[in-house]
N, C-alpha and C positions, 0 to 999 in steps of 0.2 A: 175668285179672289176679290176681297172687298177693296174698293178704290179708296185710297187715303186722300182726304181733302188737303188741298194746298192752302197756304196762308193767303188771306185776303186783307190782312192788316200788318203793316210793318212799322215798328217803332225804331226809327233809324238814328236816334240820338237826341241831343248830343251827349257824349260820354261825360260822366260826373255831373249829371243834371237831374238826378232823382228818377232815372229810368227804372231802377230796381223797385223803388217805392210804387211807381205806377204799375209795374208788372205785378206786384203783389196785390194791389187793389183790384185790377181788372180781372185777374185770374179767379176772383171770388164770384164773378157774375156768371149766372147759370147759362147764359147764351154766348159766353166768350171762352174759347179754349186757347191755351197757350202752349208753346213748345215744351217738351218734357223738362228742359231746364233753360234758363236764360242764357242768351248769347251763343247760339250755335256757330257763329262765324262761318257761315257757308258762302255767302256772296262776297265776302271781303278777304277770303283766305284761299289762295290758289290750290293748295293741297286738298282742302275740303271740297272745293268746287269741282275738281277733277274726279272726285269720287262719284259724282253724278246726282241728278235730281231725285231719282228713286231712293238712293242711299239717304239723302237728306230727309225725305218724307218719312221713310221707314224708321229712322233713328229718332226723330223728334216729334212726329205727329201721329204715329200709328195708333196711339192709345185713345185718341179723341173719338167722340161719338157723334152727337147731333148738333153741336154748337153752330150758331150762325156765323160768328166771327172767329176766325182762326188767326191768332196773333203770334208774331215773332219779334223779339226784342234783341237787337244787337246794335248798341249805340255807335260803334265805329263805322257802321255802314254809311253814315252821313258824309264822312270825309273820304270815302273810298271812291276813286274815279271810275272804277270798273263796275261797281255795284248797280247803278241805275240800268245800264244796258243788260246786265245779267238778269236782273229782276224782271225787266220788261220781256225778255226772251222766254223766261220760264214761268212767270206768274201772270203775264198779260198786262194790258194797259189800265185795268179797272181796279187794281188794288188801291187801298187807302194807306196814308202815311201819317204817323204822329211824329212831331218834332218838338222837343223841349229845348228852349234856348236859355242859356245862363250867361251872365256877365262873363265875357271871355277871359278876363284876367283871373277872376275867382275860379273859373273852370280850369284854367291852366295850372293854377297853384294846387288845386285839389287833385288834379291828375298827377302832378309831380309828387305830392305827398303819398299817393297811392303807389306809384312806382318805387319810391324810396322805401316805403313800408314793406314792399315785397322784395326788397334787397337787390333790385336791379340798378338802382341809381346811386352813384357815389359822388356826384357833383353837387354844388350848391344850386339853388334855383336859378340865380342869375347866370352862373356858368352853363347850366343846362340849356337855358334860353339862347345864350351866345353860341353854343355848339349845335343847336338843333338842326339848322340847315345842312351842315356838314354830315351830321349823323344820318339824317333822313336820306340824303343823296346816296350814302353808302348802302343803307338798308334797301332802298329802291333798286339800286344796281344789283344787289344780291338776291332780289325777290324775297326778302325777309319781311313778310307782311306783319308778323307778330311784333317784331322789334320796331317796325315803322309806327305801328299804332301805339306801342308802349311809350315811345319817346317824342311823340308829336304833340307837344304841349301847346304851342301857339297855333300850329297848323290846323288842329281840330277845331279851333275857334274862329276860323275864317268862314263864318256861316254863309255869307252872301255867295261866295265862290262855290261852296259845296251845294247849296240849295239850287243855284242856277244849273249845276250839272244834272240835277233831278228834273228841273223844269224843262230842260232840253229834251227830255224823254217822256215825262208824264205831264198831264194837264194840271194846272195849279189847283183846281177845285178838289183834287184828290188828297190835298194836304191840310192837316190841322196843326197850327202852331200854338204852343203853350209856353208861357214864360215860367221859368224855374220858380221865381218868387211867388207867382200866383198859385202854382201847384203846391208849394210848401206852406204858404200862409193862408190860402183859401182853397183847400183841397176839395171840398165838396162841390163848390161852383165849377172848378176846373174839370172835375170828373163828370159832372152833369153835362158840361159842354162837349166833352169827348163822347159821351153816350149818345147825345143828340147827333153829333157828326156820324156816328156809327149806326144811326137809325134804330137804337135800342131804347 
């Protein structure tokens, strides 16, 4: 049986920060392979995680060939407290990380509009922010990872807190940080820096 390569690059967020754009750009590189579709939600969803690492590799990476970089993009990994330890356990200490940071207010409002467009949100933006902590406590107690991610408008923008969770597990040189505005308005330079970080 052919051994399926594990990801060695994780784009962990932030959500609503042009991660889909970057996914579509990097997947065109001949030496970069990406998961069969964006956002497998393996490391931040307890149901998927309990299906096992072999299930994850078979479902999302079995089609890849000889690519040097195997990438996975799930933006909500950044704010998931359990994800760093799970990644370290299954992928080891040497994987690399891409993190795109966007103004947290703009990010929160874009996130809110996305949830509202999908018809999950019936509160105004202000009321959703006021109710966020109560909602998240309930979802956390219910182990409802999907709803927690869906309604965590401000929580996902607490970048320092979330990044420190990763720095407690992985060395800092494994991370490349990109600003949303740089990626959007100077895409080529941003992608060149990423490729340099990836030794491509």
